[in-house]
C-alpha positions as CSV (number, residue, x, y, z in Angstrom):
1,M,53.8,87.3,97.4
2,R,57.0,86.9,99.4
3,A,58.2,84.2,96.9
4,I,57.7,86.7,94.1
5,L,59.6,89.4,96.0
6,Y,62.6,87.0,96.5
7,A,62.5,86.1,92.8
8,L,62.6,89.8,91.9
9,L,65.5,90.4,94.2
10,W,67.3,87.5,92.5
11,A,66.6,88.9,89.1
12,A,67.9,92.3,90.1
13,S,71.2,90.7,91.3
14,V,72.0,89.5,87.8
15,A,70.8,92.6,86.0
16,P,73.2,94.4,83.7
17,V,76.1,96.2,85.4
18,Q,75.5,99.9,86.0
19,A,78.4,102.4,85.4
20,Q,78.5,103.5,89.1
21,D,79.1,99.9,90.1
22,A,82.1,99.4,87.9
23,F,85.3,98.1,89.5
24,F,88.3,100.3,89.2
25,E,91.7,100.5,90.7
26,P,93.5,103.5,92.2
27,A,96.0,105.4,90.0
28,R,99.5,103.9,90.0
29,R,102.8,105.7,90.4
30,S,105.7,103.5,89.4
31,S,109.4,103.8,90.1
32,S,112.0,104.3,87.3
33,N,115.7,103.7,87.4
34,G,115.6,102.7,91.1
35,M,113.6,105.8,92.3
36,L,110.0,106.8,92.9
37,N,109.9,110.5,93.7
38,T,106.3,111.5,94.4
39,S,104.1,113.7,96.5
40,L,101.0,113.1,98.6
41,D,98.7,116.1,99.4
42,I,96.2,115.4,102.2
43,H,93.2,117.7,101.9
44,V,89.5,117.6,102.7
45,A,87.3,116.3,99.9
46,E,83.7,115.4,99.4
47,K,83.2,111.9,98.0
48,L,80.2,109.7,97.1
49,V,80.7,106.2,98.5
50,A,77.9,103.6,98.4
51,G,75.4,106.4,97.8
52,R,76.5,108.4,100.8
53,K,78.3,111.8,100.7
54,I,81.5,111.6,102.7
55,V,83.4,114.7,103.8
56,T,86.9,113.5,104.8
57,A,90.6,114.1,104.6
58,A,92.2,112.0,101.9
59,Y,95.5,111.4,100.1
60,E,95.2,113.4,96.9
61,G,91.5,113.8,97.6
62,T,90.8,110.1,96.8
63,I,89.7,107.1,98.7
64,P,92.0,105.2,98.8
65,G,95.2,107.0,97.9
66,P,97.3,106.3,94.8
67,T,99.1,103.0,94.6
68,L,102.9,103.2,94.8
69,E,104.7,100.6,92.7
70,V,108.4,100.0,93.4
71,R,111.1,97.2,93.3
72,P,113.5,95.8,95.9
73,G,116.5,98.2,96.3
74,D,114.5,101.3,95.2
75,M,114.5,104.6,96.9
76,L,111.0,105.8,97.7
77,Q,110.9,109.6,98.2
78,I,107.5,111.1,99.3
79,H,106.8,114.8,99.8
80,L,103.9,114.7,102.2
81,K,101.8,117.9,102.7
82,N,99.1,118.3,105.3
83,S,96.6,120.6,103.6
84,I,93.7,119.9,106.0
85,D,91.9,123.2,106.6
86,R,89.2,122.2,109.0
87,L,88.5,120.1,112.1
88,L,86.5,116.9,112.0
89,D,83.4,119.0,113.0
90,G,83.9,121.4,110.1
91,T,85.5,124.3,112.0
92,R,88.0,126.1,109.8
93,I,91.6,126.4,111.1
94,H,94.7,128.4,110.2
95,P,97.8,126.6,108.9
96,Y,100.8,126.0,111.2
97,P,104.2,127.3,110.3
98,G,107.3,125.1,110.1
99,A,107.9,121.5,109.1
100,C,107.5,118.0,110.7
101,V,109.2,117.2,113.9
102,P,109.1,114.2,116.3
103,I,106.6,114.5,119.1
104,A,109.3,114.7,121.7
105,Q,110.7,117.8,120.1
106,D,107.4,119.6,119.9
107,P,106.9,121.8,123.0
108,D,103.2,122.2,122.2
109,A,102.4,118.5,121.7
110,D,101.3,117.6,125.3
111,G,98.7,120.4,125.3
112,E,97.5,119.9,121.7
113,M,96.9,116.1,122.4
114,K,94.0,117.2,124.6
115,T,92.3,119.3,121.9
116,P,90.3,118.5,118.8
117,V,93.0,119.8,116.5
118,W,95.2,116.7,117.3
119,A,92.8,114.5,115.2
120,I,94.1,116.2,112.0
121,F,97.8,116.0,112.8
122,T,99.3,113.3,110.6
123,N,102.4,111.4,109.4
124,L,103.1,108.4,107.2
125,H,104.0,104.7,107.9
126,T,105.0,102.3,105.1
127,H,103.4,99.2,106.7
128,G,105.4,95.9,106.2
129,L,108.4,97.4,104.5
130,Q,111.6,96.3,106.2
131,V,113.0,99.8,106.3
132,A,114.7,102.1,108.8
133,P,112.7,104.3,111.1
134,E,115.4,107.0,110.7
135,F,116.9,108.0,107.4
136,P,120.6,106.8,107.4
137,P,123.0,109.7,107.0
138,T,125.3,107.5,104.9
139,I,122.8,107.4,102.0
140,P,123.1,110.4,99.7
141,Y,120.0,112.3,98.7
142,D,119.4,114.8,95.9
143,P,119.1,118.4,97.4
144,R,117.4,119.5,94.2
145,N,114.4,117.5,95.2
146,L,114.7,117.6,99.0
147,P,115.8,120.9,100.6
148,A,116.6,119.3,103.9
149,A,117.8,115.9,105.2
150,P,114.7,113.6,104.8
151,R,112.9,111.4,107.3
152,G,112.7,107.7,107.5
153,D,109.7,105.5,108.4
154,N,109.3,107.3,111.8
155,P,105.9,106.8,113.4
156,L,106.8,109.5,116.0
157,L,106.7,112.4,113.6
158,V,103.9,115.0,113.6
159,I,102.8,117.0,110.5
160,K,100.4,119.7,111.4
161,P,98.0,121.4,108.9
162,G,100.0,123.6,106.6
163,Q,103.2,121.7,107.2
164,T,105.2,119.3,105.0
165,C,107.5,116.4,105.5
166,D,110.0,114.8,103.1
167,Y,110.4,111.0,103.5
168,A,113.2,108.9,102.0
169,I,112.5,105.2,102.3
170,Q,115.3,103.0,101.1
171,L,114.0,99.5,100.3
172,P,116.6,96.8,101.0
173,R,117.7,94.7,98.0
174,D,116.2,91.6,99.7
175,Q,112.8,93.2,100.4
176,P,110.3,90.5,99.4
177,G,108.1,91.3,96.4
178,G,104.5,91.6,97.5
179,L,101.6,93.8,98.8
180,Y,102.3,96.4,101.4
181,W,100.6,99.7,102.2
182,Y,100.8,103.2,103.7
183,H,98.7,105.0,106.3
184,P,98.9,107.6,109.0
185,H,100.3,106.7,112.4
186,V,100.0,109.6,114.8
187,H,99.1,108.2,118.2
188,M,95.5,109.1,119.2
189,A,94.6,110.2,115.7
190,T,95.3,107.1,113.5
191,S,91.9,105.4,113.8
192,R,89.9,108.5,113.0
193,Q,92.0,109.2,109.9
194,M,91.7,105.6,108.8
195,W,87.9,105.7,109.3
196,G,87.9,108.6,106.9
197,G,89.7,106.5,104.2
198,M,93.3,107.5,104.5
199,A,95.2,104.5,103.2
200,G,97.0,103.4,100.0
201,A,98.7,100.3,98.6
202,I,102.4,99.8,98.0
203,I,103.2,97.0,95.5
204,V,106.8,95.8,95.5
205,R,107.3,94.0,92.2
206,G,109.4,90.9,92.7
207,L,110.2,87.3,91.7
208,L,106.7,85.9,92.5
209,D,105.2,88.2,89.8
210,E,107.2,86.2,87.1
211,A,106.3,82.7,88.4
212,P,104.6,80.5,85.8
213,G,100.8,80.4,86.6
214,V,101.0,83.8,88.4
215,K,102.4,85.9,85.6
216,E,99.6,84.9,83.2
217,A,96.8,85.6,85.7
218,T,94.6,88.7,85.4
219,E,95.7,90.8,88.3
220,H,93.4,92.9,90.5
221,L,94.1,95.0,93.7
222,L,91.2,95.1,96.2
223,I,91.6,97.5,99.1
224,L,88.9,96.7,101.7
225,Q,87.9,99.7,103.8
226,E,85.3,100.5,106.5
227,L,84.4,104.2,106.8
228,L,82.8,105.3,110.1
229,V,80.8,108.5,109.7
230,D,78.0,110.5,111.4
231,N,74.8,111.7,109.8
232,W,76.7,114.5,108.1
233,G,79.1,112.1,106.5
234,R,82.0,113.1,108.8
235,V,84.2,111.0,111.1
236,P,83.0,111.7,114.7
237,S,85.4,113.9,116.5
238,N,84.6,112.5,120.0
239,H,86.6,109.7,121.7
240,P,85.9,106.3,120.1
241,A,84.3,103.6,122.2
242,P,83.3,99.9,121.5
243,T,79.5,99.4,121.1
244,A,77.1,96.6,120.6
245,G,75.3,96.1,117.3
246,F,76.2,96.3,113.6
247,T,78.3,99.4,114.1
248,Q,81.2,98.3,116.3
249,F,82.4,101.7,117.5
250,G,80.6,104.8,118.6
251,S,81.9,107.8,120.4
252,I,81.9,109.4,123.8
253,P,79.7,111.6,124.1
254,P,77.6,109.4,121.7
255,V,76.5,110.6,118.2
256,P,74.7,108.5,115.6
257,T,77.3,106.7,113.4
258,N,77.2,104.4,110.4
259,E,79.7,102.0,108.9
260,I,80.2,102.1,105.1
261,Y,82.1,99.4,103.4
262,A,84.0,100.0,100.2
263,V,86.4,98.2,97.8
264,N,88.8,100.7,96.2
265,G,86.5,103.5,97.4
266,V,83.4,102.0,95.7
267,G,80.4,100.3,97.4
268,L,79.7,96.9,95.9
269,P,81.8,97.1,92.8
270,V,81.4,94.5,90.0
271,I,84.4,92.6,88.8
272,S,84.2,90.9,85.5
273,A,85.6,87.4,84.8
274,R,85.4,84.8,82.1
275,P,84.5,81.2,82.8
276,G,87.7,79.2,83.6
277,E,89.8,82.4,83.9
278,V,92.4,82.5,86.6
279,Q,92.7,85.8,88.4
280,R,95.2,87.0,91.0
281,W,93.7,89.1,93.7
282,R,95.9,91.3,96.0
283,L,93.6,91.8,99.0
284,L,94.4,94.5,101.7
285,A,92.3,94.9,104.9
286,A,92.8,98.6,105.3
287,S,90.3,98.7,108.2
288,S,90.6,100.4,111.6
289,H,89.0,97.4,113.4
290,R,86.9,95.1,111.2
291,F,88.1,91.6,110.4
292,F,87.2,90.3,107.0
293,N,86.5,86.5,106.9
294,L,86.1,86.2,103.2
295,C,84.1,83.8,101.0
296,L,83.4,84.0,97.3
297,T,80.0,82.3,96.8
298,P,77.4,82.1,94.0
299,K,74.7,84.8,94.6
300,G,71.2,83.8,95.1
301,P,68.0,85.2,96.7
302,P,68.6,86.0,100.4
303,A,67.2,83.5,102.9
304,K,64.1,84.7,104.7
305,E,65.6,84.2,108.1
306,D,69.0,85.8,107.2
307,P,68.6,89.4,106.2
308,Y,72.4,89.8,105.9
309,D,72.8,86.6,103.8
310,S,75.6,84.9,105.6
311,R,75.7,81.8,103.4
312,C,78.9,80.4,101.9
313,D,77.6,77.7,99.6
314,Q,79.7,76.1,96.9
315,P,82.5,78.6,97.5
316,V,85.2,79.4,94.9
317,T,88.5,78.2,96.2
318,F,91.1,80.8,97.2
319,H,94.6,79.5,96.3
320,Q,96.8,81.6,98.6
321,I,100.2,82.4,97.3
322,G,101.3,85.1,99.8
323,Q,100.8,86.5,103.3
324,D,101.6,90.0,104.4
325,G,103.7,90.6,101.3
326,I,105.8,87.4,101.5
327,G,105.2,84.7,98.9
328,F,104.7,80.9,99.4
329,P,106.6,78.0,97.7
330,A,103.2,76.5,96.7
331,P,99.6,77.6,96.7
332,V,97.5,76.8,99.8
333,A,93.8,76.1,99.2
334,H,91.1,77.7,101.4
335,T,87.3,77.9,101.1
336,T,87.4,81.0,103.3
337,I,90.3,83.3,104.2
338,N,90.4,85.6,107.2
339,L,92.1,89.0,107.2
340,A,92.6,90.9,110.5
341,P,93.0,94.7,110.2
342,A,96.3,95.4,108.2
343,N,96.6,91.8,106.9
344,R,97.2,91.3,103.2
345,V,96.8,88.1,101.2
346,D,97.6,87.2,97.6
347,V,95.3,84.6,96.1
348,L,94.7,82.9,92.8
349,L,91.1,81.9,92.0
350,Q,89.5,80.3,89.0
351,V,85.9,81.2,88.0
352,P,84.1,77.9,87.6
353,K,82.7,76.8,84.3
354,N,80.2,74.0,83.5
355,A,80.7,71.0,81.2
356,A,79.6,73.2,78.2
357,G,82.3,75.7,79.0
358,A,79.8,78.4,80.2
359,C,79.7,80.1,83.5
360,A,78.7,77.8,86.4
361,A,76.9,80.7,88.0
362,P,76.2,84.2,86.6
363,T,77.3,86.2,89.6
364,Y,79.3,85.6,92.8
365,A,79.4,87.6,96.1
366,L,82.7,88.5,97.8
367,R,81.2,88.2,101.3
368,A,82.7,89.0,104.7
369,L,81.1,86.2,106.8
370,P,79.8,86.6,110.4
371,Y,82.8,86.7,112.7
372,D,83.3,87.0,116.4
373,Q,86.4,89.1,117.0
374,G,85.6,89.7,120.7
375,H,83.5,92.8,120.5
376,P,80.8,93.6,123.1
377,G,78.1,93.2,120.5
378,G,79.1,89.7,119.7
379,T,79.4,88.2,116.3
380,L,79.6,90.7,113.4
381,P,77.0,90.2,110.7
382,A,77.9,89.3,107.2
383,I,78.4,92.0,104.6
384,D,78.8,91.8,100.8
385,L,81.8,93.7,99.6
386,A,81.8,93.1,95.8
387,T,80.2,91.1,93.0
388,V,82.0,89.0,90.4
389,R,80.1,88.8,87.2
390,C,80.9,85.8,85.0
391,W,80.5,86.4,81.2
392,G,82.1,85.9,77.9
393,P,83.8,83.1,76.1
394,P,85.5,80.4,78.2
395,K,89.2,80.5,78.9
396,D,91.5,77.5,79.4
397,A,93.8,78.2,82.2
398,R,95.6,76.1,84.8
399,L,96.4,76.8,88.4
400,P,100.0,76.1,89.4
401,D,100.7,73.4,92.0
402,R,104.1,74.9,92.8
403,L,105.5,78.4,92.6
404,I,108.8,78.5,90.7
405,C,111.0,81.7,90.9
406,K,114.4,82.4,89.4
407,D,117.1,83.4,91.8
408,A,119.9,85.9,91.1
409,R,121.8,83.3,89.1
410,G,118.7,82.6,86.9
411,V,118.3,79.1,88.5
412,D,114.7,77.8,89.2
413,V,113.9,77.7,92.9
414,L,110.8,77.6,95.0
415,C,109.4,81.0,95.7
416,G,109.0,82.4,99.2
417,E,111.2,83.0,102.2
418,P,112.8,80.0,104.0
419,P,111.7,79.4,107.6
420,L,113.9,80.5,110.5
421,G,116.6,78.0,111.3
422,P,118.7,79.2,114.3
423,T,117.5,78.5,117.8
424,P,116.2,81.8,119.2
425,G,118.3,83.6,121.8
426,R,116.4,85.8,124.1
427,A,112.8,85.1,125.1
428,R,110.3,87.8,126.2
429,Q,106.7,87.9,127.3
430,V,104.5,90.8,126.2
431,V,101.0,91.2,127.8
432,F,98.0,92.7,126.0
433,S,95.1,93.9,128.3
434,G,92.3,96.5,128.4
435,D,89.8,98.1,130.7
436,L,86.3,99.0,129.5
437,H,85.1,100.1,132.9
438,T,86.6,103.6,132.6
439,A,84.8,106.6,131.1
440,V,87.1,106.4,128.1
441,P,88.3,102.8,127.6
442,R,92.0,102.1,128.1
443,F,94.2,99.5,126.6
444,Y,97.7,98.5,127.7
445,L,100.9,96.6,126.8
446,D,102.5,95.2,129.8
447,F,100.0,97.1,131.9
448,Q,101.3,100.5,130.6
449,Q,99.7,102.9,128.1
450,F,101.8,104.3,125.3
451,D,104.6,106.7,126.4
452,D,106.6,108.3,123.6
453,T,109.6,108.7,125.9
454,H,109.7,105.1,127.3
455,I,111.6,102.3,125.6
456,S,109.8,99.1,126.5
457,Q,112.1,96.7,124.6
458,A,115.7,97.0,123.3
459,V,116.8,94.2,120.9
460,E,120.1,93.5,119.2
461,V,120.0,93.5,115.4
462,G,121.2,90.4,113.7
463,T,119.6,88.1,116.4
464,V,116.6,85.9,116.5
465,E,114.2,86.2,119.5
466,E,111.0,84.4,120.6
467,W,108.3,86.6,122.0
468,T,105.3,85.1,123.9
469,L,102.3,87.4,123.3
470,V,99.8,87.0,126.1
471,N,96.2,88.2,125.5
472,L,94.2,88.7,128.7
473,D,91.2,90.1,126.8
474,V,88.2,88.8,125.0
475,F,89.3,90.9,122.0
476,Q,91.5,89.3,119.3
477,H,94.3,91.9,119.4
478,P,96.2,91.9,116.1
479,F,99.9,92.2,117.0
480,H,102.0,94.3,114.5
481,I,105.7,95.1,114.8
482,H,107.5,97.5,112.6
483,V,110.4,96.5,110.3
484,N,110.7,92.8,111.0
485,P,108.2,90.0,110.0
486,F,107.8,87.0,112.2
487,E,106.7,83.3,112.3
488,V,103.9,82.0,114.6
489,V,105.3,78.8,116.1
490,E,102.9,78.0,118.9
491,L,99.3,78.8,119.9
492,G,97.6,78.0,123.2
493,Q,95.6,79.2,126.2
494,L,96.4,80.7,129.6
495,V,96.1,78.9,132.9
496,P,93.0,80.1,134.8
497,A,93.5,81.1,138.4
498,A,91.7,79.1,141.1
499,A,90.0,80.6,144.1
500,G,92.7,81.7,146.6
501,D,95.6,81.6,144.2
502,S,98.3,84.0,145.6
503,L,100.1,84.2,142.3
504,A,97.5,85.4,139.9
505,K,96.5,88.5,137.9
506,N,93.4,89.4,135.8
507,G,92.0,85.9,136.5
508,F,95.1,83.9,135.3
509,R,98.0,82.2,137.1
510,L,101.5,83.5,137.3
511,D,104.8,81.7,137.9
512,A,107.3,82.7,140.6
513,N,108.9,85.3,138.3
514,G,105.6,87.1,137.6
515,K,105.1,85.6,134.1
516,F,101.8,84.2,133.0
517,L,101.6,80.4,133.0
518,L,100.7,78.8,129.7
519,Q,98.8,75.7,128.9
520,A,100.4,73.3,126.5
521,G,100.1,74.8,123.0
522,T,100.2,73.4,119.5
523,R,102.2,74.2,116.4
524,P,99.9,75.8,113.9
525,P,99.7,74.4,110.3
526,F,100.9,77.8,109.1
527,A,104.1,77.8,111.3
528,D,106.4,78.5,108.3
529,V,104.3,81.4,107.1
530,W,105.7,84.9,107.6
531,W,103.5,87.6,109.0
532,D,103.7,91.2,110.1
533,T,100.3,91.3,111.7
534,F,98.7,88.4,113.6
535,A,95.5,88.2,115.7
536,L,96.0,86.8,119.2
537,P,93.5,84.3,120.6
538,P,91.3,85.6,123.4
539,H,92.5,84.6,126.9
540,G,95.4,82.8,125.1
541,Y,98.9,83.3,123.7
542,A,100.9,83.1,120.6
543,K,104.7,82.4,120.4
544,V,106.3,84.3,117.6
545,R,109.8,84.0,116.4
546,M,111.5,86.9,114.6
547,R,114.9,87.8,113.1
548,F,115.9,91.4,113.5
549,R,117.6,92.7,110.4
550,P,121.3,93.3,110.9
551,D,121.3,96.4,108.7
552,T,118.4,98.4,110.4
553,T,118.7,100.3,113.6
554,G,116.6,103.0,115.3
555,T,113.5,103.5,117.5
556,T,110.1,102.3,116.3
557,V,106.9,100.6,117.7
558,Y,104.8,97.5,118.1
559,H,101.1,97.7,118.8
560,C,97.6,96.3,118.4
561,H,96.3,97.0,114.9
562,I,92.7,97.5,116.0
563,L,93.6,101.2,115.7
564,P,91.1,102.5,118.3
565,H,92.9,100.2,120.8
566,E,96.3,101.6,119.7
567,D,95.0,105.1,120.0
568,M,93.8,104.3,123.5
569,G,97.2,103.1,124.7
570,M,98.0,99.7,123.2
571,M,101.4,100.6,121.7
572,A,105.0,100.6,122.9
573,L,108.4,101.8,121.7
574,F,111.3,99.4,121.0
575,R,114.9,100.1,120.1
576,L,116.8,98.2,117.4
577,C,120.4,98.4,118.8
578,P,123.6,97.9,116.8
579,K,125.4,94.7,117.4
580,G,127.2,94.7,120.8
581,D,126.0,98.1,121.8
582,Q,125.4,97.5,125.5
583,K,124.5,101.1,126.3
584,C,121.6,100.9,123.8
585,L,120.5,97.5,125.1
586,S,120.4,98.8,128.6
587,L,117.6,101.3,127.5
588,S,115.0,98.6,127.8
589,S,112.7,98.3,130.8
590,K,112.7,94.5,130.3
């Protein structure tokens, strides 16, 4: 009987595709003549996701929001309106007067942070774009479209229900073409808004799109999201807290919660592909906390002992051509590929065909494999995110072995950004730690929780620095810094403290200057890859090297991109100082 049941399940997995399972992509809004002028209205909407009714605030009422498509050098103007009319528990509220202001300029902010209304205050961050946190007054704007001087990519703004904010994001001409994204960034509210689905993609069209072997590929955007909702389909309004089990976060006080996984707002969508066809997938991990360790494997009846089906047999190869928006000079082959929250990857894949030219398998599962990211509940179980259905006549296509772009002179060059050459100047150590023994968990950078009035680091633009990111936790904290990408040049472990060590902290040894001692590390095979988000090894460290753009100044943040950790304190301000500005550089506490 059990064998018959498994056979029926297998037959169901290759049944004709139903309409509600169809793959679709968010609506696109594209720039024209160097400008994309658009609006985003955030309001509460009821959506059906994976068979569950979700009641959530969303951009334009959709999960995810519309995709914004621009080019290097474009001006991105966004009129953002907060039309949320109720709290997370459904209580109706009245709109606030006025417009967006930085937290430090809002006299009511300190009191409102302690109330449920703070969870529906919002703003906007264009993640990965190398843009100014403050709108440069030297750039003209059109007063017919924007009645007041606009804002830059400032994570310290607050937009309350009923208020609006006008953003003007000037992309640099050398912004790498690739996949970026936008999401809210109000401290202590970000994770809950992301759990409700507030995210959208930004595609910067660039040279890699025209590379032979990439241009001809069928292109798909896949936004991977996890929604955390209670039994009424709403994001819990209580304090988030790590938990054991399949659902990684609950709340204090506890309420029953469920995680729902979606790709472009659809549970288990079906993507069509022809045998031998090459497709380009732009993958975005728009998750608050889940890592996606992806495999594309032929579907089959689930193993009896594995109800979550964690197999990755005969996987389709991912040929990676970009990381966090920045292209590669040549594809890099992977059987699995891991995305921490906020990571993006561009991959080429070829659906296998057999000797007769037919599909090697009828269906494939895009599966997030079991992965231990350091949560109290241990390894996360596998989850299927989408299905690839192979059908139709065969297609003869070839994967490129190199990625050739044309430079500004029209000369063929290898795609991608060159690795950093100059020897770094200043070196810094930044420490990530947490405390789960308090009523509400706390997380720290350099043993301090986020303070919107405190500059933790001041750096000089136009310079290269090397930061050693020390992780004292069992969690893999994904480090993200605004504006500037970085290279990971060394990975290693910390030196454990011995009994009686006088120079020790949190179980690890310190040097005479109070810095954590490091065991000898190794240069990772991806040392020349550029990142804007990288997961730190537990009880270990990563050395990252970054070049601070010479044309971008202002105050912004770095933080852990497990967003409940960021909301619970793991974020810090840093100042991008003009060249030679000693007064600015003296602002740092380091």
